[in-house]
N, CA, C and O of each residue as an XYZ file, in Angstrom:
824
protein
N     115.273    -12.334    -64.209
C     114.257    -11.889    -65.163
C     112.866    -11.856    -64.530
O     112.084    -10.942    -64.793
N     112.555    -12.867    -63.682
C     111.199    -12.933    -63.151
C     110.829    -11.691    -62.361
O     109.653    -11.336    -62.281
N     111.833    -11.016    -61.768
C     111.549     -9.829    -60.963
C     111.025     -8.668    -61.799
O     110.398     -7.753    -61.265
N     111.279     -8.697    -63.119
C     110.770     -7.636    -63.991
C     109.257     -7.739    -64.174
O     108.585     -6.739    -64.425
N     108.734     -8.946    -64.046
C     107.298     -9.158    -64.241
C     106.600     -9.062    -62.892
O     106.057    -10.039    -62.376
N     106.631     -7.871    -62.346
C     106.142     -7.639    -60.990
C     104.789     -6.919    -61.021
O     104.142     -6.835    -62.065
N     104.380     -6.411    -59.879
C     103.090     -5.730    -59.787
C     103.016     -4.537    -60.727
O     101.989     -4.332    -61.374
N     104.066     -3.757    -60.816
C     104.060     -2.617    -61.731
C     103.850     -3.063    -63.175
O     103.132     -2.410    -63.932
N     104.470     -4.161    -63.550
C     104.373     -4.657    -64.934
C     102.923     -4.992    -65.291
O     102.450     -4.629    -66.367
N     102.228     -5.676    -64.402
C     100.877     -6.158    -64.706
C      99.781     -5.145    -64.381
O      98.773     -5.072    -65.084
N      99.973     -4.376    -63.335
C      98.885     -3.511    -62.873
C      99.047     -2.043    -63.262
O      98.065     -1.311    -63.377
N     100.287     -1.625    -63.462
C     100.548     -0.205    -63.767
C     101.561     -0.073    -64.899
O     102.401      0.827    -64.896
N     101.472     -0.972    -65.855
C     102.466     -1.007    -66.916
C     102.533      0.247    -67.753
O     103.619      0.688    -68.128
N     101.384      0.827    -68.051
C     101.363      2.028    -68.892
C     101.944      3.222    -68.146
O     102.785      3.946    -68.679
N     101.499      3.421    -66.930
C     101.968      4.598    -66.191
C     103.426      4.477    -65.774
O     104.102      5.493    -65.615
N     103.928      3.254    -65.593
C     105.330      3.075    -65.215
C     106.241      2.945    -66.427
O     107.464      2.988    -66.290
N     105.657      2.786    -67.612
C     106.451      2.630    -68.828
C     107.052      1.248    -68.979
O     107.971      1.060    -69.776
N     106.551      0.274    -68.229
C     107.114     -1.072    -68.283
C     106.430     -1.970    -69.310
O     107.065     -2.854    -69.885
N     105.135     -1.745    -69.543
C     104.388     -2.618    -70.442
C     103.133     -1.899    -70.918
O     102.919     -0.724    -70.621
N     102.303     -2.633    -71.667
C     101.019     -2.073    -72.102
C      99.878     -2.599    -71.245
O      98.711     -2.377    -71.564
N     100.205     -3.299    -70.155
C      99.170     -3.833    -69.262
C      98.756     -2.803    -68.219
O      99.573     -2.017    -67.738
N      97.495     -2.825    -67.887
C      96.956     -1.950    -66.853
C      95.817     -2.692    -66.166
O      94.839     -3.070    -66.811
N      95.944     -2.901    -64.860
C      94.905     -3.621    -64.113
C      94.591     -4.958    -64.783
O      93.445     -5.242    -65.132
N      95.622     -5.762    -64.953
C      95.521     -7.049    -65.646
C      94.566     -7.964    -64.894
O      94.818     -8.306    -63.738
N      93.469     -8.365    -65.537
C      92.390     -9.048    -64.825
C      91.647    -10.008    -65.761
O      91.850    -10.005    -66.975
N      90.794    -10.815    -65.166
C      89.966    -11.765    -65.891
C      88.871    -11.041    -66.649
O      88.045    -10.355    -66.047
N      88.859    -11.187    -67.967
C      87.826    -10.600    -68.814
C      87.248    -11.744    -69.648
O      87.728    -12.006    -70.751
N      86.223    -12.428    -69.131
C      85.735    -13.647    -69.794
C      85.253    -13.425    -71.218
O      85.433    -14.289    -72.075
N      84.641    -12.274    -71.478
C      84.133    -12.024    -72.832
C      85.258    -11.872    -73.855
O      85.014    -11.939    -75.060
N      86.479    -11.671    -73.385
C      87.648    -11.606    -74.266
C      88.362    -12.962    -74.325
O      88.654    -13.468    -75.409
N      88.639    -13.540    -73.157
C      89.515    -14.713    -73.095
C      88.827    -16.003    -73.502
O      89.454    -16.844    -74.146
N      87.575    -16.189    -73.157
C      86.896    -17.432    -73.541
C      86.769    -17.552    -75.069
O      87.032    -18.630    -75.601
N      86.378    -16.497    -75.794
C      86.360    -16.620    -77.260
C      87.743    -16.906    -77.858
O      87.856    -17.675    -78.812
N      88.799    -16.288    -77.299
C      90.146    -16.561    -77.802
C      90.502    -18.028    -77.576
O      91.067    -18.676    -78.457
N      90.172    -18.548    -76.399
C      90.435    -19.959    -76.113
C      89.687    -20.856    -77.093
O      90.226    -21.869    -77.537
N      88.458    -20.498    -77.432
C      87.678    -21.306    -78.364
C      88.293    -21.266    -79.757
O      88.303    -22.278    -80.459
N      88.804    -20.111    -80.163
C      89.492    -20.009    -81.452
C      90.712    -20.932    -81.474
O      90.955    -21.621    -82.464
N      91.476    -20.944    -80.381
C      92.651    -21.818    -80.302
C      92.242    -23.282    -80.379
O      92.891    -24.072    -81.065
N      91.177    -23.648    -79.685
C      90.679    -25.022    -79.715
C      90.321    -25.428    -81.145
O      90.689    -26.512    -81.597
N      89.606    -24.562    -81.848
C      89.210    -24.855    -83.227
C      90.419    -24.883    -84.155
O      90.538    -25.767    -85.003
N      91.315    -23.911    -83.989
C      92.479    -23.792    -84.865
C      93.403    -25.000    -84.737
O      93.951    -25.478    -85.729
N      93.571    -25.490    -83.509
C      94.497    -26.591    -83.263
C      93.818    -27.956    -83.253
O      94.483    -28.988    -83.342
N      92.505    -27.956    -83.146
C      91.786    -29.218    -83.065
C      91.961    -29.913    -81.728
O      92.145    -31.128    -81.670
N      91.902    -29.126    -80.635
C      92.076    -29.684    -79.298
C      90.760    -30.324    -78.860
O      89.738    -29.648    -78.739
N      90.799    -31.620    -78.626
C      89.589    -32.335    -78.253
C      89.347    -32.243    -76.747
O      90.269    -31.987    -75.973
N      88.112    -32.453    -76.350
C      87.761    -32.457    -74.926
C      88.618    -33.480    -74.187
O      88.781    -34.616    -74.633
N      89.159    -33.056    -73.051
C      89.977    -33.943    -72.236
C      91.439    -33.966    -72.606
O      92.249    -34.482    -71.836
N      91.819    -33.419    -73.771
C      93.228    -33.400    -74.133
C      93.985    -32.413    -73.248
O      93.424    -31.438    -72.749
N      95.276    -32.694    -73.069
C      96.100    -31.890    -72.162
C      96.736    -30.716    -72.886
O      97.204    -30.834    -74.018
N      96.740    -29.569    -72.193
C      97.293    -28.332    -72.748
C      98.147    -27.672    -71.674
O      97.721    -27.545    -70.526
N      99.349    -27.254    -72.048
C     100.203    -26.476    -71.160
C     100.304    -25.064    -71.701
O     100.693    -24.863    -72.852
N      99.956    -24.084    -70.880
C     100.124    -22.678    -71.247
C     101.476    -22.226    -70.714
O     101.651    -22.035    -69.510
N     102.440    -22.056    -71.633
C     103.785    -21.634    -71.244
C     103.817    -20.101    -71.218
O     103.749    -19.448    -72.259
N     103.920    -19.546    -70.013
C     103.812    -18.102    -69.839
C     102.376    -17.741    -69.496
O     101.782    -16.852    -70.106
N     101.827    -18.443    -68.507
C     100.392    -18.354    -68.218
C      99.985    -17.105    -67.456
O      98.793    -16.818    -67.345
N     100.963    -16.340    -66.916
C     100.658    -15.152    -66.107
C      99.683    -15.521    -64.985
O      99.983    -16.411    -64.189
N      98.536    -14.864    -64.902
C      97.587    -15.129    -63.815
C      96.609    -16.266    -64.112
O      95.649    -16.481    -63.372
N      96.864    -16.988    -65.201
C      96.097    -18.193    -65.459
C      94.778    -18.019    -66.174
O      93.928    -18.908    -66.126
N      94.589    -16.891    -66.837
C      93.276    -16.642    -67.430
C      92.994    -17.531    -68.647
O      91.860    -17.973    -68.830
N      94.002    -17.798    -69.476
C      93.786    -18.716    -70.594
C      93.571    -20.133    -70.076
O      92.748    -20.871    -70.618
N      94.301    -20.522    -69.035
C      94.096    -21.831    -68.418
C      92.655    -21.954    -67.936
O      92.002    -22.972    -68.161
N      92.173    -20.923    -67.280
C      90.794    -20.926    -66.788
C      89.806    -21.076    -67.937
O      88.871    -21.873    -67.854
N      90.006    -20.316    -69.005
C      89.087    -20.371    -70.140
C      89.095    -21.750    -70.790
O      88.040    -22.283    -71.131
N      90.276    -22.325    -70.962
C      90.366    -23.647    -71.569
C      89.694    -24.707    -70.700
O      89.057    -25.623    -71.219
N      89.830    -24.589    -69.400
C      89.197    -25.555    -68.499
C      87.676    -25.384    -68.508
O      86.942    -26.369    -68.443
N      87.206    -24.149    -68.587
C      85.763    -23.908    -68.726
C      85.230    -24.625    -69.967
O      84.100    -25.114    -69.983
N      86.068    -24.677    -71.006
C      85.680    -25.290    -72.271
C      86.032    -26.783    -72.333
O      86.004    -27.384    -73.407
N      86.357    -27.369    -71.195
C      86.498    -28.816    -71.118
C      87.846    -29.384    -71.480
O      87.963    -30.583    -71.736
N      88.888    -28.533    -71.509
C      90.222    -29.039    -71.825
C      91.055    -29.116    -70.555
O      90.884    -28.310    -69.640
N      91.959    -30.092    -70.506
C      92.784    -30.329    -69.325
C      93.988    -29.393    -69.372
O      95.087    -29.802    -69.747
N      93.776    -28.150    -68.993
C      94.804    -27.114    -69.134
C      95.523    -26.839    -67.823
O      94.930    -26.841    -66.744
N      96.828    -26.600    -67.958
C      97.672    -26.188    -66.840
C      98.596    -25.092    -67.344
O      98.717    -24.871    -68.549
N      99.253    -24.399    -66.397
C     100.109    -23.306    -66.816
C     101.368    -23.184    -65.985
O     101.409    -23.589    -64.824
N     102.400    -22.614    -66.604
C     103.637    -22.286    -65.900
C     104.041    -20.864    -66.270
O     103.717    -20.375    -67.352
N     104.743    -20.218    -65.370
C     105.243    -18.873    -65.635
C     106.488    -18.651    -64.780
O     106.694    -19.339    -63.780
N     107.318    -17.682    -65.183
C     108.508    -17.372    -64.389
C     108.257    -16.227    -63.418
O     109.119    -15.917    -62.596
N     107.089    -15.594    -63.500
C     106.783    -14.452    -62.634
C     106.183    -14.913    -61.314
O     105.079    -15.457    -61.280
N     106.912    -14.695    -60.233
C     106.393    -15.051    -58.918
C     105.155    -14.220    -58.599
O     104.199    -14.740    -58.024
N     105.155    -12.937    -58.964
C     103.990    -12.082    -58.710
C     102.748    -12.652    -59.403
O     101.684    -12.764    -58.795
N     102.897    -13.011    -60.683
C     101.742    -13.525    -61.431
C     101.204    -14.806    -60.805
O      99.995    -14.950    -60.627
N     102.088    -15.728    -60.475
C     101.646    -17.006    -59.922
C     101.025    -16.813    -58.539
O     100.053    -17.487    -58.200
N     101.569    -15.913    -57.752
C     100.982    -15.645    -56.435
C      99.613    -14.990    -56.544
O      98.847    -14.983    -55.580
N      99.303    -14.440    -57.716
C      98.021    -13.779    -57.927
C      97.175    -14.474    -58.992
O      96.320    -13.854    -59.624
N      97.423    -15.763    -59.179
C      96.658    -16.550    -60.138
C      95.180    -16.570    -59.741
O      94.839    -16.564    -58.558
N      94.325    -16.594    -60.741
C      92.885    -16.702    -60.517
C      92.604    -17.873    -59.577
O      93.126    -18.972    -59.769
N      91.784    -17.631    -58.569
C      91.534    -18.629    -57.528
C      90.994    -19.939    -58.096
O      91.258    -21.003    -57.538
N      90.249    -19.881    -59.186
C      89.630    -21.085    -59.739
C      90.637    -22.029    -60.390
O      90.336    -23.204    -60.599
N      91.826    -21.528    -60.712
C      92.833    -22.393    -61.356
C      94.156    -22.385    -60.597
O      95.201    -22.728    -61.151
N      94.105    -21.992    -59.329
C      95.342    -21.882    -58.549
C      96.097    -23.197    -58.493
O      97.327    -23.203    -58.524
N      95.395    -24.289    -58.412
C      96.072    -25.586    -58.294
C      96.684    -26.048    -59.616
O      97.450    -27.011    -59.644
N      96.351    -25.370    -60.700
C      96.824    -25.793    -62.021
C      97.932    -24.911    -62.589
O      98.444    -25.198    -63.671
N      98.312    -23.854    -61.890
C      99.322    -22.925    -62.393
C     100.449    -22.787    -61.376
O     100.200    -22.531    -60.198
N     101.681    -22.957    -61.829
C     102.829    -22.927    -60.924
C     103.990    -22.186    -61.567
O     104.020    -21.957    -62.776
N     104.949    -21.818    -60.716
C     106.209    -21.297    -61.238
C     106.877    -22.373    -62.082
O     106.804    -23.558    -61.758
N     107.516    -21.966    -63.146
C     108.201    -22.930    -64.009
C     109.184    -23.771    -63.204
O     109.285    -24.979    -63.414
N     109.903    -23.144    -62.290
C     110.911    -23.865    -61.513
C     110.298    -24.924    -60.609
O     110.993    -25.837    -60.166
N     109.000    -24.811    -60.332
C     108.319    -25.770    -59.451
C     107.494    -26.800    -60.213
O     106.879    -27.679    -59.609
N     107.483    -26.693    -61.524
C     106.643    -27.581    -62.331
C     107.206    -28.997    -62.291
O     108.371    -29.218    -62.620
N     106.382    -29.947    -61.889
C     106.810    -31.333    -61.748
C     106.134    -32.215    -62.793
O     105.061    -31.890    -63.302
N     106.770    -33.315    -63.097
C     106.141    -34.311    -63.954
C     105.985    -33.852    -65.384
O     104.867    -33.730    -65.886
N     107.127    -33.592    -66.058
C     107.057    -33.141    -67.434
C     106.736    -34.286    -68.391
O     107.492    -34.548    -69.328
N     105.620    -34.964    -68.156
C     105.164    -35.941    -69.132
C     104.660    -35.182    -70.357
O     104.264    -34.020    -70.262
N     104.680    -35.839    -71.480
C     104.295    -35.171    -72.722
C     102.836    -34.739    -72.685
O     101.947    -35.533    -72.375
N     102.601    -33.471    -73.005
C     101.231    -32.980    -73.129
C     100.847    -32.977    -74.603
O     101.710    -32.985    -75.481
N      99.555    -32.966    -74.863
C      99.106    -32.968    -76.259
C      99.458    -31.664    -76.960
O      99.905    -31.661    -78.107
N      99.249    -30.549    -76.249
C      99.499    -29.238    -76.848
C     100.182    -28.324    -75.834
O      99.898    -28.373    -74.637
N     101.085    -27.494    -76.339
C     101.615    -26.377    -75.557
C     101.276    -25.103    -76.314
O     101.512    -24.999    -77.518
N     100.725    -24.145    -75.601
C     100.387    -22.844    -76.171
C     101.255    -21.791    -75.489
O     101.403    -21.795    -74.267
N     101.824    -20.896    -76.279
C     102.638    -19.818    -75.716
C     102.315    -18.527    -76.469
O     102.796    -18.301    -77.580
N     101.507    -17.703    -75.853
C     101.010    -16.478    -76.488
C     101.720    -15.265    -75.907
O     101.698    -15.047    -74.696
N     102.353    -14.473    -76.774
C     103.016    -13.224    -76.364
C     104.122    -13.485    -75.340
O     104.239    -12.764    -74.350
N     104.921    -14.507    -75.580
C     105.962    -14.891    -74.630
C     107.352    -14.879    -75.259
O     108.292    -14.358    -74.659
N     107.498    -15.440    -76.450
C     108.837    -15.674    -76.991
C     109.609    -14.394    -77.289
O     110.840    -14.410    -77.292
N     108.920    -13.294    -77.538
C     109.629    -12.026    -77.743
C     110.272    -11.532    -76.454
O     111.125    -10.644    -76.482
N     109.864    -12.105    -75.320
C     110.452    -11.755    -74.029
C     111.693    -12.579    -73.706
O     112.413    -12.265    -72.759
N     111.947    -13.618    -74.474
C     113.050    -14.546    -74.167
C     114.308    -14.112    -74.900
O     114.283    -13.987    -76.124
N     115.417    -13.877    -74.187
C     116.669    -13.536    -74.871
C     117.028    -14.596    -75.914
O     116.810    -15.790    -75.704
N     117.571    -14.148    -77.020
C     117.844    -15.036    -78.152
C     118.640    -16.277    -77.746
O     118.349    -17.381    -78.207
N     119.632    -16.101    -76.894
C     120.471    -17.246    -76.530
C     119.782    -18.216    -75.578
O     120.301    -19.303    -75.324
N     118.618    -17.838    -75.047
C     117.880    -18.725    -74.150
C     116.731    -19.456    -74.839
O     116.128    -20.359    -74.259
N     116.430    -19.066    -76.072
C     115.325    -19.691    -76.794
C     115.529    -21.203    -76.965
O     114.588    -21.961    -76.732
N     116.730    -21.675    -77.364
C     116.903    -23.136    -77.502
C     116.604    -23.910    -76.220
O     116.019    -24.991    -76.276
N     116.993    -23.378    -75.085
C     116.726    -24.051    -73.808
C     115.230    -24.165    -73.552
O     114.752    -25.199    -73.086
N     114.496    -23.105    -73.856
C     113.040    -23.128    -73.666
C     112.400    -24.154    -74.588
O     111.529    -24.913    -74.162
N     112.821    -24.185    -75.843
C     112.248    -25.128    -76.804
C     112.560    -26.571    -76.424
O     111.757    -27.468    -76.680
N     113.722    -26.799    -75.815
C     114.065    -28.145    -75.352
C     113.236    -28.535    -74.132
O     112.916    -29.709    -73.944
N     112.891    -27.555    -73.308
C     112.142    -27.816    -72.075
C     110.702    -28.213    -72.368
O     110.124    -29.041    -71.664
N     110.128    -27.621    -73.405
C     108.721    -27.878    -73.731
C     108.564    -29.296    -74.258
O     109.186    -29.668    -75.253
N     107.744    -30.076    -73.598
C     107.537    -31.481    -73.951
C     106.088    -31.667    -74.387
O     105.224    -32.014    -73.582
N     105.840    -31.432    -75.658
C     104.485    -31.474    -76.185
C     104.481    -32.093    -77.572
O     105.482    -32.051    -78.289
N     103.351    -32.665    -77.940
C     103.210    -33.191    -79.298
C     103.106    -32.058    -80.312
O     103.604    -32.164    -81.432
N     102.457    -30.982    -79.905
C     102.258    -29.839    -80.802
C     102.431    -28.548    -80.011
O     102.028    -28.452    -78.851
N     103.037    -27.561    -80.658
C     103.327    -26.279    -80.022
C     102.720    -25.159    -80.852
O     102.953    -25.069    -82.057
N     101.936    -24.301    -80.196
C     101.326    -23.152    -80.864
C     101.871    -21.886    -80.225
O     101.665    -21.633    -79.038
N     102.569    -21.095    -81.032
C     103.252    -19.915    -80.524
C     102.754    -18.678    -81.262
O     102.682    -18.660    -82.490
N     102.411    -17.646    -80.497
C     102.049    -16.348    -81.070
C     103.127    -15.357    -80.642
O     103.354    -15.154    -79.450
N     103.789    -14.741    -81.623
C     104.953    -13.900    -81.348
C     104.768    -12.523    -81.980
O     104.307    -12.410    -83.115
N     105.129    -11.483    -81.240
C     105.195    -10.135    -81.793
C     106.448    -10.042    -82.659
O     107.559    -10.276    -82.181
N     106.266     -9.702    -83.928
C     107.357     -9.726    -84.904
C     107.943     -8.343    -85.142
O     107.306     -7.325    -84.869
N     109.178     -8.325    -85.659
C     109.840     -7.066    -85.983
C     111.112     -7.324    -86.755
O     111.372     -8.441    -87.205
N     111.911     -6.264    -86.905
C     113.209     -6.385    -87.565
C     114.197     -5.449    -86.890
O     113.969     -5.016    -85.760
N     115.285     -5.135    -87.566
C     116.315     -4.298    -86.945
C     115.828     -2.891    -86.622
O     116.481     -2.165    -85.872
N     114.692     -2.504    -87.179
C     114.145     -1.166    -86.924
C     113.136     -1.153    -85.782
O     112.659     -0.088    -85.387
N     112.809     -2.323    -85.252
C     111.857     -2.395    -84.155
C     110.680     -3.294    -84.483
O     110.612     -3.882    -85.563
N     109.764     -3.393    -83.550
C     108.584     -4.232    -83.750
C     107.638     -3.570    -84.741
O     107.555     -2.344    -84.819
N     106.925     -4.403    -85.498
C     106.078     -3.892    -86.565
C     104.830     -3.181    -86.055
O     104.238     -2.389    -86.787
N     104.418     -3.444    -84.822
C     103.305     -2.704    -84.233
C     103.847     -1.798    -83.128
O     104.803     -2.149    -82.436
N     103.235     -0.649    -82.975
C     103.733      0.341    -82.012
C     103.764     -0.212    -80.599
O     104.696      0.063    -79.843
N     102.741     -0.999    -80.233
C     102.666     -1.530    -78.871
C     103.848     -2.434    -78.543
O     104.275     -2.524    -77.392
N     104.368     -3.100    -79.566
C     105.490     -3.993    -79.340
C     106.718     -3.290    -78.813
O     107.532     -3.889    -78.110
N     106.853     -2.025    -79.150
C     108.015     -1.248    -78.730
C     107.827     -0.596    -77.362
O     108.742      0.055    -76.856
N     106.663     -0.762    -76.766
C     106.374     -0.119    -75.482
C     106.652     -1.013    -74.288
O     106.678     -0.543    -73.151
N     106.861     -2.308    -74.539
C     107.133     -3.243    -73.442
C     108.637     -3.356    -73.252
O     109.349     -3.808    -74.148
N     109.111     -2.952    -72.103
C     110.551     -2.918    -71.827
C     111.172     -4.302    -71.750
O     112.393     -4.443    -71.825
N     110.330     -5.334    -71.601
C     110.873     -6.686    -71.494
C     110.877     -7.424    -72.837
O     111.235     -8.601    -72.889
N     110.489     -6.758    -73.908
C     110.617     -7.336    -75.239
C     112.078     -7.235    -75.668
O     112.608     -6.134    -75.819
N     112.723     -8.370    -75.864
C     114.174     -8.357    -76.114
C     114.582     -9.043    -77.408
O     115.697     -8.833    -77.884
N     113.705     -9.859    -77.989
C     114.052    -10.539    -79.233
C     113.086    -10.091    -80.316
O     111.909    -10.451    -80.325
N     113.625     -9.293    -81.229
C     112.816     -8.640    -82.261
C     113.229     -9.203    -83.622
O     114.217     -8.762    -84.210
N     112.472    -10.169    -84.113
C     112.845    -10.878    -85.332
C     111.644    -11.072    -86.242
O     110.493    -11.007    -85.809
N     111.942    -11.313    -87.523
C     110.893    -11.587    -88.496
C     110.487    -13.057    -88.442
O     111.138    -13.871    -87.788
N     109.406    -13.381    -89.137
C     108.861    -14.734    -89.098
C     109.861    -15.771    -89.597
O     109.935    -16.870    -89.048
N     110.624    -15.436    -90.624
C     111.566    -16.398    -91.191
C     112.637    -16.785    -90.176
O     113.044    -17.944    -90.103
N     113.086    -15.816    -89.401
C     114.106    -16.102    -88.381
C     113.552    -17.073    -87.349
O     114.231    -18.021    -86.953
N     112.333    -16.838    -86.918
C     111.725    -17.712    -85.923
C     111.525    -19.119    -86.479
O     111.749    -20.102    -85.772
N     111.108    -19.224    -87.734
C     110.911    -20.542    -88.343
C     112.217    -21.328    -88.339
O     112.226    -22.520    -88.032
N     113.319    -20.663    -88.680
C     114.626    -21.319    -88.672
C     115.045    -21.695    -87.255
O     115.601    -22.772    -87.038
N     114.783    -20.819    -86.294
C     115.126    -21.102    -84.905
C     114.370    -22.336    -84.408
O     114.951    -23.204    -83.757
N     113.086    -22.409    -84.713
C     112.300    -23.570    -84.308
C     112.878    -24.851    -84.927
O     113.064    -25.854    -84.237
N     113.157    -24.804    -86.230
C     113.645    -26.000    -86.925
C     114.991    -26.459    -86.371
O     115.220    -27.658    -86.213
N     115.873    -25.523    -86.080
C     117.193    -25.868    -85.542
C     117.099    -26.509    -84.168
O     118.026    -27.185    -83.720
N     115.981    -26.293    -83.512
C     115.812    -26.807    -82.161
C     114.703    -27.851    -82.056
O     114.083    -28.023    -81.006
N     114.468    -28.546    -83.177
C     113.635    -29.730    -83.135
C     112.154    -29.550    -83.344
O     111.377    -30.468    -83.085
N     111.737    -28.360    -83.819
C     110.307    -28.117    -84.037
C     110.069    -27.760    -85.502
O     110.527    -26.719    -85.975
N     109.360    -28.616    -86.208
C     109.050    -28.373    -87.608
C     107.754    -27.598    -87.765
O     106.817    -27.764    -86.983
N     107.710    -26.757    -88.778
C     106.544    -25.898    -89.001
C     105.420    -26.686    -89.662
O     105.579    -27.210    -90.764
N     104.295    -26.762    -88.982
C     103.089    -27.384    -89.525
C     102.242    -26.351    -90.259
O     101.696    -26.619    -91.328
N     102.145    -25.162    -89.661
C     101.342    -24.104    -90.273
C     101.811    -22.750    -89.758
O     102.157    -22.608    -88.586
N     101.820    -21.763    -90.639
C     102.146    -20.391    -90.235
C     101.171    -19.423    -90.883
O     100.739    -19.616    -92.019
N     100.832    -18.372    -90.134
C      99.997    -17.310    -90.676
C     100.274    -16.019    -89.909
O     100.671    -16.039    -88.744
N     100.057    -14.907    -90.589
C     100.105    -13.608    -89.911
C      98.748    -13.273    -89.292
O      98.601    -12.255    -88.614
N      97.769    -14.128    -89.527
C      96.422    -13.823    -89.028
C      95.692    -15.111    -88.672
O      95.650    -16.056    -89.459
N      95.124    -15.131    -87.483
C      94.158    -16.153    -87.107
C      92.930    -15.391    -86.624
O      92.957    -14.776    -85.558
N      91.881    -15.430    -87.386
C      90.689    -14.637    -87.088
C      90.163    -14.952    -85.695
O      89.925    -16.107    -85.341
N      89.990    -13.882    -84.914
C      89.524    -14.032    -83.547
C      90.605    -13.801    -82.511
O      90.320    -13.733    -81.315
N      91.859    -13.677    -82.965
C      92.970    -13.383    -82.061
C      93.716    -12.168    -82.604
O      94.222    -12.209    -83.725
N      93.791    -11.120    -81.848
C      94.511     -9.893    -82.217
C      93.992     -9.270    -83.515
O      94.765     -8.727    -84.304
N      92.693     -9.352    -83.725
C      92.107     -8.829    -84.960
C      92.345     -7.334    -85.143
O      92.413     -6.858    -86.276
N      92.472     -6.588    -84.052
C      92.604     -5.136    -84.148
C      93.888     -4.708    -84.862
O      93.996     -3.570    -85.317
N      94.858     -5.619    -84.961
C      96.120     -5.271    -85.612
C      96.095     -5.493    -87.119
O      96.970     -5.001    -87.832
N      95.119     -6.218    -87.601
C      95.176     -6.699    -88.977
C      95.272     -5.602    -90.027
O      96.024     -5.742    -90.991
N      94.535     -4.525    -89.863
C      94.540     -3.464    -90.867
C      95.726     -2.515    -90.702
O      96.293     -2.052    -91.692
N      96.099     -2.227    -89.470
C      97.174     -1.257    -89.206
C      98.551     -1.884    -89.358
O      99.445     -1.288    -89.959
N      98.727     -3.091    -88.814
C     100.022     -3.775    -88.851
C      99.793     -5.238    -89.220
O      99.826     -6.098    -88.340
N      99.563     -5.542    -90.492
C      99.163     -6.888    -90.888
C     100.207     -7.967    -90.627
O      99.873     -9.151    -90.610
N     101.463     -7.582    -90.424
C     102.509     -8.566    -90.116
C     103.035     -8.381    -88.689
O     104.177     -8.731    -88.390
N     102.200     -7.837    -87.825
C     102.622     -7.554    -86.452
C     102.886     -8.818    -85.662
O     103.759     -8.840    -84.793
N     102.138     -9.875    -85.955
C     102.247    -11.103    -85.167
C     102.363    -12.317    -86.072
O     101.790    -12.365    -87.160
N     103.113    -13.287    -85.598
C     103.221    -14.555    -86.288
C     102.534    -15.637    -85.479
O     102.719    -15.727    -84.265
N     101.735    -16.463    -86.155
C     101.040    -17.578    -85.534
C     101.683    -18.872    -86.069
O     101.476    -19.249    -87.222
N     102.448    -19.525    -85.226
C     103.218    -20.710    -85.603
C     102.624    -21.969    -84.965
O     102.487    -22.047    -83.745
N     102.280    -22.932    -85.782
C     101.890    -24.248    -85.273
C     103.020    -25.205    -85.630
O     103.378    -25.349    -86.799
N     103.585    -25.865    -84.600
C     104.798    -26.653    -84.776
C     104.634    -28.050    -84.219
O     103.833    -28.293    -83.316
N     105.425    -28.979    -84.786
C     105.461    -30.357    -84.290
C     106.905    -30.779    -84.108
O     107.795    -30.306    -84.815
N     107.133    -31.672    -83.157
C     108.467    -32.193    -82.922
C     108.990    -32.909    -84.173
O     108.282    -33.708    -84.788
N     110.210    -32.613    -84.528
C     110.827    -33.284    -85.693
C     111.274    -34.690    -85.284
O     111.816    -35.428    -86.106
């Protein structure tokens, strides 16, 4: 799977038909405000530990660290990790190389779970060792993803509604603390066109 998340996926996704990414890069005016919204939404205090599951090139990790949080990241894409932002290179690693799975205060996983095959989701949920888990997922049903962009990424493989995900989390040891189709400041552009395009799940270990 990691080979699918290659240079074409991140840098030429639109022209190659692999994803909606194009010249995937650090955009501080976008990522730092999103990180601040997550901090406020979850109540992440200064110095608390955060794991970004599916960190790609580490931009959310960088933003969280700029804002004083002890953030680290893992990803399955060798290309992404080899091209991690230089300022957070020591904090982002391949998942297979991640050592010391001590419990972190928070795990954040944005735009990742729709990429995980349904039968592999339980393994991922068991692997995550956090007090609280915040997941943002592109939602859909048997007819496809609710937003057009969701159907353009060739690596999107699990297309489910919010209720299915809630049950999946519960069956695998994560109870729902809070759910919403909208968290102001994250993916706001979808709210009017596709109000149920994304699910924002805050979960705690059962």
